[in-house]
N, CA, C and O atoms as a GROMACS GRO file, in nm:
protein
  416
    1MET      N    1  -0.386  -0.300  -2.062
    1MET     CA    2  -0.310  -0.363  -1.966
    1MET      C    3  -0.382  -0.347  -1.792
    1MET      O    4  -0.405  -0.226  -1.784
    2THR      N    5  -0.410  -0.389  -1.704
    2THR     CA    6  -0.489  -0.412  -1.593
    2THR      C    7  -0.380  -0.347  -1.514
    2THR      O    8  -0.271  -0.309  -1.554
    3ARG      N    9  -0.434  -0.342  -1.392
    3ARG     CA   10  -0.367  -0.262  -1.286
    3ARG      C   11  -0.258  -0.353  -1.228
    3ARG      O   12  -0.140  -0.331  -1.199
    4LYS      N   13  -0.360  -0.497  -1.217
    4LYS     CA   14  -0.225  -0.637  -1.190
    4LYS      C   15  -0.111  -0.597  -1.224
    4LYS      O   16  -0.025  -0.553  -1.148
    5ASP      N   17  -0.103  -0.613  -1.368
    5ASP     CA   18  -0.030  -0.632  -1.441
    5ASP      C   19   0.066  -0.504  -1.459
    5ASP      O   20   0.182  -0.517  -1.499
    6ASP      N   21   0.036  -0.434  -1.440
    6ASP     CA   22   0.125  -0.292  -1.453
    6ASP      C   23   0.212  -0.347  -1.305
    6ASP      O   24   0.318  -0.405  -1.329
    7LEU      N   25   0.179  -0.334  -1.179
    7LEU     CA   26   0.231  -0.375  -1.041
    7LEU      C   27   0.326  -0.489  -1.070
    7LEU      O   28   0.424  -0.514  -0.998
    8LEU      N   29   0.281  -0.577  -1.212
    8LEU     CA   30   0.382  -0.687  -1.180
    8LEU      C   31   0.495  -0.665  -1.267
    8LEU      O   32   0.602  -0.723  -1.245
    9LYS      N   33   0.475  -0.562  -1.392
    9LYS     CA   34   0.553  -0.545  -1.488
    9LYS      C   35   0.697  -0.505  -1.387
    9LYS      O   36   0.806  -0.560  -1.403
   10ILE      N   37   0.662  -0.371  -1.258
   10ILE     CA   38   0.767  -0.314  -1.215
   10ILE      C   39   0.878  -0.438  -1.150
   10ILE      O   40   1.000  -0.422  -1.144
   11TYR      N   41   0.810  -0.556  -1.108
   11TYR     CA   42   0.831  -0.664  -0.977
   11TYR      C   43   0.890  -0.750  -1.069
   11TYR      O   44   0.934  -0.844  -1.002
   12LYS      N   45   0.922  -0.773  -1.231
   12LYS     CA   46   0.967  -0.832  -1.292
   12LYS      C   47   1.123  -0.929  -1.242
   12LYS      O   48   1.156  -1.047  -1.232
   13GLU      N   49   1.195  -0.765  -1.220
   13GLU     CA   50   1.321  -0.860  -1.200
   13GLU      C   51   1.350  -0.859  -1.075
   13GLU      O   52   1.467  -0.825  -1.058
   14LEU      N   53   1.282  -0.885  -0.960
   14LEU     CA   54   1.295  -0.968  -0.810
   14LEU      C   55   1.345  -1.102  -0.826
   14LEU      O   56   1.357  -1.151  -0.938
   15ASP      N   57   1.374  -1.161  -0.728
   15ASP     CA   58   1.397  -1.352  -0.782
   15ASP      C   59   1.266  -1.392  -0.692
   15ASP      O   60   1.200  -1.357  -0.594
   16LYS      N   61   1.277  -1.516  -0.824
   16LYS     CA   62   1.185  -1.562  -0.851
   16LYS      C   63   1.071  -1.593  -0.631
   16LYS      O   64   0.960  -1.612  -0.582
   17ASN      N   65   1.237  -1.572  -0.592
   17ASN     CA   66   1.133  -1.710  -0.439
   17ASN      C   67   1.032  -1.545  -0.419
   17ASN      O   68   0.913  -1.535  -0.449
   18ILE      N   69   1.107  -1.449  -0.369
   18ILE     CA   70   1.054  -1.310  -0.358
   18ILE      C   71   0.925  -1.291  -0.440
   18ILE      O   72   0.814  -1.249  -0.407
   19LEU      N   73   0.972  -1.332  -0.548
   19LEU     CA   74   0.825  -1.300  -0.662
   19LEU      C   75   0.671  -1.343  -0.639
   19LEU      O   76   0.568  -1.287  -0.674
   20THR      N   77   0.704  -1.522  -0.534
   20THR     CA   78   0.579  -1.567  -0.520
   20THR      C   79   0.530  -1.520  -0.356
   20THR      O   80   0.415  -1.538  -0.315
   21ILE      N   81   0.611  -1.473  -0.295
   21ILE     CA   82   0.576  -1.429  -0.235
   21ILE      C   83   0.488  -1.239  -0.241
   21ILE      O   84   0.422  -1.173  -0.160
   22VAL      N   85   0.538  -1.216  -0.382
   22VAL     CA   86   0.484  -1.034  -0.326
   22VAL      C   87   0.388  -1.054  -0.447
   22VAL      O   88   0.353  -0.941  -0.480
   23GLU      N   89   0.335  -1.139  -0.522
   23GLU     CA   90   0.256  -1.117  -0.620
   23GLU      C   91   0.120  -1.181  -0.612
   23GLU      O   92   0.025  -1.167  -0.689
   24PRO      N   93   0.130  -1.279  -0.466
   24PRO     CA   94  -0.036  -1.276  -0.406
   24PRO      C   95  -0.048  -1.165  -0.366
   24PRO      O   96  -0.152  -1.123  -0.416
   25MET      N   97   0.019  -1.049  -0.270
   25MET     CA   98   0.009  -0.934  -0.200
   25MET      C   99  -0.004  -0.822  -0.324
   25MET      O  100  -0.055  -0.721  -0.275
   26ILE      N  101   0.017  -0.807  -0.436
   26ILE     CA  102  -0.022  -0.757  -0.531
   26ILE      C  103  -0.149  -0.755  -0.581
   26ILE      O  104  -0.223  -0.659  -0.604
   27GLY      N  105  -0.172  -0.906  -0.600
   27GLY     CA  106  -0.323  -0.899  -0.598
   27GLY      C  107  -0.458  -0.895  -0.524
   27GLY      O  108  -0.575  -0.895  -0.563
   28GLU      N  109  -0.388  -0.890  -0.381
   28GLU     CA  110  -0.441  -0.814  -0.277
   28GLU      C  111  -0.470  -0.705  -0.278
   28GLU      O  112  -0.588  -0.672  -0.273
   29LEU      N  113  -0.351  -0.600  -0.286
   29LEU     CA  114  -0.327  -0.426  -0.337
   29LEU      C  115  -0.481  -0.410  -0.419
   29LEU      O  116  -0.575  -0.337  -0.388
   30VAL      N  117  -0.470  -0.495  -0.524
   30VAL     CA  118  -0.580  -0.468  -0.639
   30VAL      C  119  -0.705  -0.475  -0.588
   30VAL      O  120  -0.773  -0.378  -0.622
   31PHE      N  121  -0.765  -0.558  -0.514
   31PHE     CA  122  -0.868  -0.587  -0.461
   31PHE      C  123  -0.903  -0.511  -0.423
   31PHE      O  124  -1.014  -0.467  -0.453
   32ILE      N  125  -0.786  -0.430  -0.293
   32ILE     CA  126  -0.798  -0.341  -0.172
   32ILE      C  127  -0.868  -0.190  -0.220
   32ILE      O  128  -0.950  -0.111  -0.173
   33GLU      N  129  -0.797  -0.201  -0.327
   33GLU     CA  130  -0.801  -0.038  -0.393
   33GLU      C  131  -0.943  -0.075  -0.535
   33GLU      O  132  -0.970   0.028  -0.598
   34ASP      N  133  -1.019  -0.197  -0.579
   34ASP     CA  134  -1.141  -0.180  -0.597
   34ASP      C  135  -1.283  -0.181  -0.472
   34ASP      O  136  -1.405  -0.170  -0.468
   35GLN      N  137  -1.198  -0.195  -0.406
   35GLN     CA  138  -1.292  -0.190  -0.262
   35GLN      C  139  -1.302  -0.102  -0.225
   35GLN      O  140  -1.420  -0.073  -0.205
   36LEU      N  141  -1.201   0.007  -0.186
   36LEU     CA  142  -1.207   0.096  -0.157
   36LEU      C  143  -1.260   0.214  -0.240
   36LEU      O  144  -1.298   0.315  -0.180
   37ALA      N  145  -1.266   0.204  -0.411
   37ALA     CA  146  -1.343   0.281  -0.511
   37ALA      C  147  -1.486   0.228  -0.524
   37ALA      O  148  -1.558   0.271  -0.614
   38GLU      N  149  -1.530   0.137  -0.439
   38GLU     CA  150  -1.653   0.098  -0.397
   38GLU      C  151  -1.704   0.186  -0.323
   38GLU      O  152  -1.794   0.267  -0.347
   39LEU      N  153  -1.612   0.157  -0.185
   39LEU     CA  154  -1.691   0.225  -0.098
   39LEU      C  155  -1.722   0.418  -0.121
   39LEU      O  156  -1.816   0.494  -0.099
   40LYS      N  157  -1.578   0.430  -0.177
   40LYS     CA  158  -1.630   0.610  -0.230
   40LYS      C  159  -1.712   0.621  -0.240
   40LYS      O  160  -1.745   0.740  -0.236
   41THR      N  161  -1.856   0.490  -0.269
   41THR     CA  162  -1.985   0.594  -0.377
   41THR      C  163  -2.086   0.592  -0.210
   41THR      O  164  -2.197   0.638  -0.236
   42LYS      N  165  -2.077   0.561  -0.091
   42LYS     CA  166  -2.176   0.526  -0.003
   42LYS      C  167  -2.091   0.677   0.075
   42LYS      O  168  -1.982   0.731   0.056
   43PRO      N  169  -2.223   0.706   0.181
   43PRO     CA  170  -2.154   0.761   0.257
   43PRO      C  171  -2.137   0.760   0.380
   43PRO      O  172  -2.218   0.718   0.463
   44PHE      N  173  -2.025   0.810   0.404
   44PHE     CA  174  -1.928   0.784   0.576
   44PHE      C  175  -2.018   0.861   0.668
   44PHE      O  176  -1.973   0.819   0.775
   45ILE      N  177  -2.074   0.911   0.689
   45ILE     CA  178  -2.161   0.986   0.778
   45ILE      C  179  -2.272   0.984   0.822
   45ILE      O  180  -2.355   1.031   0.745
   46ARG      N  181  -2.322   0.938   0.940
   46ARG     CA  182  -2.537   0.972   0.873
   46ARG      C  183  -2.603   1.042   1.019
   46ARG      O  184  -2.610   0.982   1.126
   47TYR      N  185  -2.636   1.144   0.999
   47TYR     CA  186  -2.666   1.235   1.032
   47TYR      C  187  -2.813   1.229   1.125
   47TYR      O  188  -2.918   1.175   1.090
   48HIS      N  189  -2.782   1.311   1.271
   48HIS     CA  190  -2.965   1.235   1.305
   48HIS      C  191  -3.043   1.356   1.213
   48HIS      O  192  -2.984   1.444   1.151
   49PRO      N  193  -3.152   1.341   1.219
   49PRO     CA  194  -3.232   1.376   1.151
   49PRO      C  195  -3.287   1.487   1.218
   49PRO      O  196  -3.305   1.585   1.146
   50THR      N  197  -3.325   1.503   1.360
   50THR     CA  198  -3.419   1.650   1.438
   50THR      C  199  -3.214   1.699   1.441
   50THR      O  200  -3.229   1.820   1.422
   51ASP      N  201  -3.084   1.684   1.450
   51ASP     CA  202  -3.023   1.748   1.492
   51ASP      C  203  -2.942   1.722   1.415
   51ASP      O  204  -2.929   1.600   1.410
   52PRO      N  205  -2.848   1.793   1.322
   52PRO     CA  206  -2.774   1.810   1.255
   52PRO      C  207  -2.630   1.784   1.300
   52PRO      O  208  -2.551   1.702   1.252
   53SER      N  209  -2.612   1.874   1.407
   53SER     CA  210  -2.492   1.872   1.490
   53SER      C  211  -2.427   1.700   1.576
   53SER      O  212  -2.315   1.685   1.624
   54VAL      N  213  -2.559   1.576   1.569
   54VAL     CA  214  -2.491   1.475   1.596
   54VAL      C  215  -2.491   1.416   1.451
   54VAL      O  216  -2.547   1.451   1.348
   55GLN      N  217  -2.391   1.295   1.488
   55GLN     CA  218  -2.354   1.301   1.358
   55GLN      C  219  -2.239   1.165   1.388
   55GLN      O  220  -2.149   1.175   1.471
   56LYS      N  221  -2.266   1.014   1.288
   56LYS     CA  222  -2.248   0.839   1.350
   56LYS      C  223  -2.157   0.853   1.188
   56LYS      O  224  -2.174   0.913   1.081
   57GLN      N  225  -2.062   0.765   1.243
   57GLN     CA  226  -1.991   0.684   1.131
   57GLN      C  227  -2.053   0.558   1.077
   57GLN      O  228  -2.081   0.457   1.142
   58THR      N  229  -2.077   0.590   0.887
   58THR     CA  230  -2.163   0.442   0.895
   58THR      C  231  -2.072   0.360   0.903
   58THR      O  232  -1.966   0.386   0.960
   59PRO      N  233  -2.103   0.217   0.832
   59PRO     CA  234  -2.028   0.086   0.833
   59PRO      C  235  -1.882   0.092   0.743
   59PRO      O  236  -1.768   0.048   0.759
   60ALA      N  237  -1.993   0.214   0.583
   60ALA     CA  238  -1.912   0.201   0.526
   60ALA      C  239  -1.804   0.298   0.495
   60ALA      O  240  -1.760   0.316   0.381
   61GLY      N  241  -1.747   0.382   0.638
   61GLY     CA  242  -1.672   0.432   0.697
   61GLY      C  243  -1.555   0.367   0.720
   61GLY      O  244  -1.442   0.370   0.671
   62ARG      N  245  -1.635   0.280   0.846
   62ARG     CA  246  -1.504   0.229   0.909
   62ARG      C  247  -1.445   0.091   0.848
   62ARG      O  248  -1.336   0.047   0.885
   63LEU      N  249  -1.524   0.029   0.754
   63LEU     CA  250  -1.467  -0.045   0.624
   63LEU      C  251  -1.368   0.044   0.587
   63LEU      O  252  -1.255   0.012   0.624
   64TYR      N  253  -1.382   0.181   0.505
   64TYR     CA  254  -1.267   0.264   0.416
   64TYR      C  255  -1.172   0.242   0.503
   64TYR      O  256  -1.075   0.171   0.474
   65ARG      N  257  -1.189   0.314   0.650
   65ARG     CA  258  -1.059   0.326   0.715
   65ARG      C  259  -0.969   0.226   0.733
   65ARG      O  260  -0.849   0.253   0.740
   66ASP      N  261  -1.024   0.078   0.743
   66ASP     CA  262  -0.913   0.012   0.755
   66ASP      C  263  -0.884  -0.090   0.643
   66ASP      O  264  -0.795  -0.174   0.629
   67LEU      N  265  -0.994  -0.051   0.566
   67LEU     CA  266  -0.870  -0.094   0.413
   67LEU      C  267  -0.786  -0.010   0.361
   67LEU      O  268  -0.686  -0.067   0.317
   68LEU      N  269  -0.786   0.118   0.346
   68LEU     CA  270  -0.651   0.210   0.335
   68LEU      C  271  -0.562   0.206   0.447
   68LEU      O  272  -0.474   0.292   0.432
   69ALA      N  273  -0.549   0.140   0.553
   69ALA     CA  274  -0.545   0.102   0.635
   69ALA      C  275  -0.387   0.005   0.642
   69ALA      O  276  -0.277   0.028   0.693
   70GLN      N  277  -0.462  -0.146   0.540
   70GLN     CA  278  -0.443  -0.256   0.507
   70GLN      C  279  -0.355  -0.227   0.351
   70GLN      O  280  -0.270  -0.307   0.310
   71GLN      N  281  -0.401  -0.073   0.261
   71GLN     CA  282  -0.352  -0.085   0.174
   71GLN      C  283  -0.268  -0.046   0.200
   71GLN      O  284  -0.183  -0.122   0.153
   72LYS      N  285  -0.218   0.034   0.254
   72LYS     CA  286  -0.094   0.138   0.343
   72LYS      C  287   0.065   0.047   0.338
   72LYS      O  288   0.173   0.062   0.280
   73ASP      N  289   0.004  -0.057   0.442
   73ASP     CA  290   0.037  -0.140   0.495
   73ASP      C  291   0.145  -0.250   0.403
   73ASP      O  292   0.260  -0.284   0.431
   74ILE      N  293   0.042  -0.299   0.263
   74ILE     CA  294   0.084  -0.361   0.175
   74ILE      C  295   0.152  -0.278   0.047
   74ILE      O  296   0.233  -0.324  -0.033
   75VAL      N  297   0.100  -0.154   0.050
   75VAL     CA  298   0.226  -0.088  -0.031
   75VAL      C  299   0.369  -0.029   0.011
   75VAL      O  300   0.458   0.012  -0.063
   76ARG      N  301   0.363  -0.037   0.147
   76ARG     CA  302   0.484  -0.012   0.287
   76ARG      C  303   0.566  -0.136   0.186
   76ARG      O  304   0.630  -0.100   0.087
   77ILE      N  305   0.556  -0.244   0.214
   77ILE     CA  306   0.580  -0.416   0.181
   77ILE      C  307   0.619  -0.412   0.056
   77ILE      O  308   0.740  -0.418   0.038
   78LEU      N  309   0.525  -0.399  -0.068
   78LEU     CA  310   0.639  -0.366  -0.168
   78LEU      C  311   0.702  -0.265  -0.231
   78LEU      O  312   0.750  -0.288  -0.342
   79CYS      N  313   0.713  -0.147  -0.178
   79CYS     CA  314   0.798  -0.045  -0.164
   79CYS      C  315   0.973  -0.087  -0.121
   79CYS      O  316   1.070  -0.082  -0.197
   80SER      N  317   0.970  -0.128   0.024
   80SER     CA  318   1.055  -0.191   0.062
   80SER      C  319   1.142  -0.380  -0.023
   80SER      O  320   1.253  -0.432  -0.021
   81GLN      N  321   1.021  -0.411  -0.075
   81GLN     CA  322   1.092  -0.512  -0.148
   81GLN      C  323   1.141  -0.504  -0.301
   81GLN      O  324   1.184  -0.589  -0.380
   82LEU      N  325   1.114  -0.352  -0.310
   82LEU     CA  326   1.114  -0.330  -0.493
   82LEU      C  327   1.268  -0.274  -0.446
   82LEU      O  328   1.352  -0.328  -0.519
   83HIS      N  329   1.344  -0.167  -0.330
   83HIS     CA  330   1.432  -0.108  -0.241
   83HIS      C  331   1.560  -0.212  -0.262
   83HIS      O  332   1.672  -0.195  -0.311
   84LYS      N  333   1.497  -0.320  -0.205
   84LYS     CA  334   1.567  -0.452  -0.171
   84LYS      C  335   1.659  -0.473  -0.254
   84LYS      O  336   1.780  -0.469  -0.232
   85SER      N  337   1.576  -0.507  -0.408
   85SER     CA  338   1.571  -0.558  -0.506
   85SER      C  339   1.716  -0.478  -0.526
   85SER      O  340   1.825  -0.535  -0.530
   86GLY      N  341   1.697  -0.357  -0.536
   86GLY     CA  342   1.810  -0.272  -0.589
   86GLY      C  343   1.814  -0.275  -0.782
   86GLY      O  344   1.744  -0.329  -0.867
   87ASP      N  345   1.916  -0.198  -0.782
   87ASP     CA  346   1.897  -0.160  -0.950
   87ASP      C  347   2.050  -0.153  -0.966
   87ASP      O  348   2.078  -0.108  -1.077
   88GLY      N  349   2.138  -0.179  -0.906
   88GLY     CA  350   2.266  -0.143  -0.910
   88GLY      C  351   2.301  -0.038  -0.847
   88GLY      O  352   2.421  -0.066  -0.848
   89GLU      N  353   2.296   0.093  -0.775
   89GLU     CA  354   2.266   0.260  -0.779
   89GLU      C  355   2.375   0.229  -0.683
   89GLU      O  356   2.438   0.332  -0.660
   90GLY      N  357   2.438   0.091  -0.595
   90GLY     CA  358   2.524   0.133  -0.476
   90GLY      C  359   2.446   0.149  -0.346
   90GLY      O  360   2.331   0.109  -0.334
   91ASP      N  361   2.526   0.219  -0.234
   91ASP     CA  362   2.423   0.230  -0.092
   91ASP      C  363   2.342   0.394  -0.114
   91ASP      O  364   2.371   0.493  -0.181
   92SER      N  365   2.263   0.370  -0.049
   92SER     CA  366   2.171   0.482  -0.003
   92SER      C  367   2.220   0.571   0.046
   92SER      O  368   2.305   0.517   0.116
   93PRO      N  369   2.232   0.723   0.070
   93PRO     CA  370   2.316   0.813   0.147
   93PRO      C  371   2.356   0.805   0.249
   93PRO      O  372   2.468   0.821   0.298
   94LEU      N  373   2.221   0.767   0.300
   94LEU     CA  374   2.197   0.741   0.489
   94LEU      C  375   2.331   0.620   0.453
   94LEU      O  376   2.413   0.658   0.536
   95ASP      N  377   2.376   0.541   0.403
   95ASP     CA  378   2.443   0.371   0.462
   95ASP      C  379   2.531   0.442   0.394
   95ASP      O  380   2.520   0.504   0.499
   96ALA      N  381   2.598   0.491   0.334
   96ALA     CA  382   2.744   0.567   0.278
   96ALA      C  383   2.760   0.635   0.403
   96ALA      O  384   2.864   0.588   0.449
   97TYR      N  385   2.725   0.700   0.465
   97TYR     CA  386   2.726   0.795   0.606
   97TYR      C  387   2.760   0.698   0.693
   97TYR      O  388   2.851   0.724   0.771
   98PHE      N  389   2.707   0.586   0.698
   98PHE     CA  390   2.705   0.550   0.832
   98PHE      C  391   2.855   0.432   0.787
   98PHE      O  392   2.902   0.345   0.860
   99LYS      N  393   2.879   0.453   0.711
   99LYS     CA  394   3.012   0.330   0.677
   99LYS      C  395   3.103   0.405   0.686
   99LYS      O  396   3.192   0.362   0.761
  100SER      N  397   3.132   0.554   0.618
  100SER     CA  398   3.175   0.698   0.650
  100SER      C  399   3.194   0.654   0.795
  100SER      O  400   3.253   0.546   0.806
  101MET      N  401   3.154   0.717   0.917
  101MET     CA  402   3.162   0.703   1.014
  101MET      C  403   3.234   0.596   1.101
  101MET      O  404   3.309   0.618   1.196
  102GLY      N  405   3.190   0.456   1.043
  102GLY     CA  406   3.314   0.393   1.127
  102GLY      C  407   3.458   0.357   1.057
  102GLY      O  408   3.545   0.278   1.094
  103ARG      N  409   3.453   0.446   0.938
  103ARG     CA  410   3.611   0.368   0.883
  103ARG      C  411   3.708   0.501   0.983
  103ARG      O  412   3.831   0.505   0.983
  104SER      N  413   3.617   0.603   1.062
  104SER     CA  414   3.699   0.725   1.067
  104SER      C  415   3.731   0.695   1.224
  104SER      O  416   3.803   0.772   1.288
   0.00000   0.00000   0.00000
């Protein structure tokens, strides 16, 4: 089973309309994860030949940072959709607290 199949299996219970939005995001997440794995093999810092205290970030380092931020955003969105779908567990403790405050 591929990484995409594993992730889609988690989201199979979602509403079909939400799944049409989530499925491409899962594809993008898998693509970004592959790119990050490839970038990890590249150097992120270039040192000056005569003065090692002078350092410069390489394009691979900048790209890694940008892709990592995108990955984090996609994971946050995917997790929020999974939480919204719920599994019938009821309110979160925070929701229950706010509801109890409103009743007093």
